[in-house]
ROMIVO-588187 format. One record per residue (C-alpha): residue number from 1; residue in one letter; x, y, z. Coordinates in steps of 0.25 Angstrom, whole numbers, plus 5000, padded with zeros to 4 digits. Example, Ala and Ser with C-alpha at 12.3 -4.5 7.8 and 13.67 -1.06 7.14 Angstrom:
2
- 1 a 5049 4982 5031 .
- 2 s 5055 4996 5029 .
# end
This chain:
237
- 1 m 5488 5374 5318 .
- 2 k 5477 5378 5308 .
- 3 y 5467 5388 5314 .
- 4 v 5453 5388 5307 .
- 5 l 5446 5400 5314 .
- 6 d 5448 5413 5320 .
- 7 s 5437 5416 5330 .
- 8 h 5440 5431 5334 .
- 9 t 5440 5441 5324 .
- 10 h 5435 5455 5322 .
- 11 t 5430 5463 5309 .
- 12 i 5429 5478 5307 .
- 13 v 5415 5477 5315 .
- 14 s 5423 5476 5328 .
- 15 g 5427 5490 5326 .
- 16 h 5442 5489 5327 .
- 17 a 5445 5478 5317 .
- 18 y 5448 5480 5302 .
- 19 s 5443 5469 5293 .
- 20 t 5429 5466 5288 .
- 21 l 5422 5452 5290 .
- 22 h 5424 5448 5276 .
- 23 e 5439 5452 5277 .
- 24 m 5440 5444 5290 .
- 25 a 5433 5432 5283 .
- 26 r 5441 5432 5271 .
- 27 e 5454 5432 5279 .
- 28 a 5450 5421 5288 .
- 29 a 5446 5413 5275 .
- 30 e 5460 5416 5269 .
- 31 k 5467 5411 5281 .
- 32 g 5460 5398 5281 .
- 33 l 5450 5399 5292 .
- 34 e 5437 5392 5293 .
- 35 l 5430 5401 5303 .
- 36 l 5431 5416 5307 .
- 37 g 5425 5422 5320 .
- 38 v 5421 5436 5318 .
- 39 t 5420 5441 5333 .
- 40 e 5417 5456 5333 .
- 41 h 5419 5464 5345 .
- 42 s 5407 5465 5354 .
- 43 l 5399 5477 5358 .
- 44 t 5407 5485 5368 .
- 45 m 5420 5485 5360 .
- 46 p 5421 5499 5355 .
- 47 g 5419 5501 5340 .
- 48 t 5413 5487 5338 .
- 49 c 5400 5483 5331 .
- 50 h 5386 5485 5336 .
- 51 e 5378 5473 5341 .
- 52 y 5370 5473 5327 .
- 53 h 5383 5468 5321 .
- 54 f 5382 5455 5330 .
- 55 q 5367 5454 5328 .
- 56 n 5370 5454 5313 .
- 57 m 5381 5444 5312 .
- 58 r 5371 5434 5307 .
- 59 m 5373 5441 5293 .
- 60 i 5387 5437 5292 .
- 61 p 5389 5424 5284 .
- 62 r 5393 5412 5291 .
- 63 k 5404 5410 5281 .
- 64 l 5413 5421 5275 .
- 65 c 5424 5418 5265 .
- 66 g 5422 5403 5267 .
- 67 i 5424 5404 5283 .
- 68 q 5415 5402 5294 .
- 69 v 5412 5416 5301 .
- 70 m 5408 5416 5316 .
- 71 h 5399 5427 5321 .
- 72 g 5405 5432 5334 .
- 73 t 5409 5443 5344 .
- 74 e 5420 5446 5353 .
- 75 a 5412 5450 5365 .
- 76 n 5417 5459 5376 .
- 77 i 5417 5455 5390 .
- 78 i 5412 5467 5397 .
- 79 g 5410 5462 5412 .
- 80 y 5419 5455 5421 .
- 81 d 5407 5445 5422 .
- 82 g 5410 5441 5407 .
- 83 s 5398 5449 5401 .
- 84 l 5399 5452 5387 .
- 85 d 5395 5464 5378 .
- 86 m 5386 5457 5369 .
- 87 e 5372 5452 5373 .
- 88 e 5367 5438 5373 .
- 89 y 5358 5440 5361 .
- 90 l 5371 5443 5352 .
- 91 l 5380 5433 5359 .
- 92 e 5371 5422 5355 .
- 93 t 5372 5425 5340 .
- 94 m 5387 5425 5340 .
- 95 d 5395 5412 5335 .
- 96 v 5407 5416 5344 .
- 97 v 5408 5425 5356 .
- 98 i 5422 5430 5360 .
- 99 a 5422 5437 5374 .
- 100 s 5434 5446 5377 .
- 101 l 5439 5457 5386 .
- 102 h 5442 5470 5379 .
- 103 t 5446 5483 5387 .
- 104 p 5436 5492 5380 .
- 105 c 5425 5483 5385 .
- 106 i 5429 5479 5399 .
- 107 r 5441 5484 5408 .
- 108 p 5451 5474 5412 .
- 109 g 5447 5469 5426 .
- 110 t 5454 5461 5437 .
- 111 k 5459 5447 5433 .
- 112 e 5447 5442 5441 .
- 113 e 5437 5451 5433 .
- 114 n 5443 5448 5420 .
- 115 t 5443 5433 5422 .
- 116 r 5428 5434 5427 .
- 117 a 5425 5441 5414 .
- 118 l 5431 5430 5405 .
- 119 l 5425 5419 5414 .
- 120 g 5411 5426 5412 .
- 121 a 5413 5427 5397 .
- 122 i 5417 5413 5396 .
- 123 e 5404 5409 5403 .
- 124 n 5396 5416 5393 .
- 125 p 5389 5406 5384 .
- 126 y 5391 5415 5372 .
- 127 v 5406 5416 5374 .
- 128 n 5415 5407 5366 .
- 129 i 5429 5413 5366 .
- 130 i 5436 5422 5376 .
- 131 g 5444 5432 5368 .
- 132 h 5458 5436 5371 .
- 133 p 5459 5433 5386 .
- 134 d 5473 5437 5386 .
- 135 d 5474 5451 5390 .
- 136 s 5482 5455 5403 .
- 137 r 5473 5467 5404 .
- 138 y 5462 5457 5407 .
- 139 p 5470 5447 5417 .
- 140 v 5462 5434 5419 .
- 141 d 5463 5421 5426 .
- 142 y 5466 5412 5414 .
- 143 e 5464 5399 5421 .
- 144 r 5449 5403 5425 .
- 145 v 5447 5408 5411 .
- 146 v 5452 5395 5404 .
- 147 k 5445 5386 5413 .
- 148 a 5432 5394 5411 .
- 149 a 5434 5393 5396 .
- 150 k 5435 5378 5396 .
- 151 e 5423 5377 5405 .
- 152 e 5414 5385 5396 .
- 153 g 5420 5381 5382 .
- 154 v 5425 5395 5379 .
- 155 l 5437 5398 5371 .
- 156 l 5449 5406 5375 .
- 157 e 5455 5414 5364 .
- 158 l 5470 5416 5361 .
- 159 n 5470 5429 5354 .
- 160 n 5480 5433 5343 .
- 161 a 5478 5448 5344 .
- 162 s 5481 5448 5359 .
- 163 l 5494 5442 5356 .
- 164 n 5498 5452 5345 .
- 165 p 5509 5461 5350 .
- 166 k 5500 5472 5346 .
- 167 s 5489 5468 5355 .
- 168 f 5484 5477 5367 .
- 169 r 5481 5465 5375 .
- 170 e 5491 5462 5386 .
- 171 n 5500 5450 5389 .
- 172 a 5491 5441 5380 .
- 173 e 5502 5431 5377 .
- 174 p 5505 5427 5392 .
- 175 n 5490 5427 5395 .
- 176 d 5487 5418 5383 .
- 177 r 5498 5408 5387 .
- 178 k 5492 5407 5401 .
- 179 m 5478 5405 5395 .
- 180 l 5483 5395 5385 .
- 181 k 5491 5386 5395 .
- 182 l 5478 5385 5403 .
- 183 c 5470 5382 5391 .
- 184 m 5480 5370 5388 .
- 185 e 5479 5366 5403 .
- 186 y 5464 5366 5403 .
- 187 e 5462 5362 5388 .
- 188 v 5454 5375 5385 .
- 189 p 5453 5378 5370 .
- 190 i 5457 5392 5364 .
- 191 i 5454 5399 5352 .
- 192 l 5463 5408 5344 .
- 193 g 5458 5422 5340 .
- 194 s 5465 5431 5331 .
- 195 d 5456 5443 5336 .
- 196 a 5458 5448 5321 .
- 197 h 5454 5462 5319 .
- 198 i 5459 5462 5305 .
- 199 q 5458 5451 5294 .
- 200 e 5473 5448 5294 .
- 201 d 5472 5444 5309 .
- 202 i 5462 5433 5307 .
- 203 a 5468 5419 5312 .
- 204 n 5480 5427 5316 .
- 205 f 5486 5419 5327 .
- 206 r 5500 5422 5326 .
- 207 y 5502 5427 5340 .
- 208 i 5494 5415 5346 .
- 209 e 5501 5403 5339 .
- 210 p 5515 5405 5346 .
- 211 i 5509 5404 5360 .
- 212 l 5501 5392 5356 .
- 213 d 5513 5385 5351 .
- 214 s 5522 5389 5363 .
- 215 l 5511 5383 5372 .
- 216 g 5509 5371 5364 .
- 217 f 5494 5374 5364 .
- 218 p 5485 5362 5360 .
- 219 e 5479 5364 5346 .
- 220 e 5466 5357 5351 .
- 221 l 5464 5369 5360 .
- 222 i 5464 5379 5349 .
- 223 v 5450 5380 5343 .
- 224 n 5454 5388 5330 .
- 225 r 5458 5374 5325 .
- 226 s 5444 5370 5321 .
- 227 v 5431 5377 5318 .
- 228 e 5423 5365 5324 .
- 229 e 5431 5367 5337 .
- 230 y 5428 5382 5337 .
- 231 r 5413 5380 5335 .
- 232 k 5413 5372 5348 .
- 233 y 5415 5384 5356 .
- 234 i 5407 5395 5349 .
- 235 n 5393 5399 5349 .
- 236 r 5390 5389 5361 .
- 237 k 5377 5396 5365 .
# end
């Protein structure tokens, strides 16, 4: 299957990534992508950029190195009600908003608390993608999450960085398999995310593909196959 986009990437602006915006765009173009989502860590992640960065993203060209560039953020879920660390006036300017649980920003709760946090984020009209819902440090009820994602038209992410053997996230593969089986059962689309923090990792889905193949996951449920399909899910507000 040919993937034409990567919607979850970070540049040096996120504070713990290593490539510039232009380095990332050139790499994406060289790999034959049509679209790159630049989704810097939001405001409560230690070391990330100031809100002025997100206010000024309008200055970034819509095309770099011949590919489309989506202005976005990976917002942090900071409450078990699903509240985010970015105010509405900024969220409404983003092309794409990923909402994720990160240990520096919210302590792992009970399964019920974590599930409510994801459900609250899914219900947020500005959220387009739930990032890496695969970490056993944040146990969740995947059936409730998958059903809510379908109802609200939010994409669930299969995150390549989570599956990397060097990842600090716990038990990503069995959690992803559970989520994917439910997505197949309820016909819920997913998005693959490299979570690249360096240019070489853009569109790197090497740890994802064997899982998709082993499950016979339907290509029509993978949004990365089409920019047109992807645009149905982003910037809904």
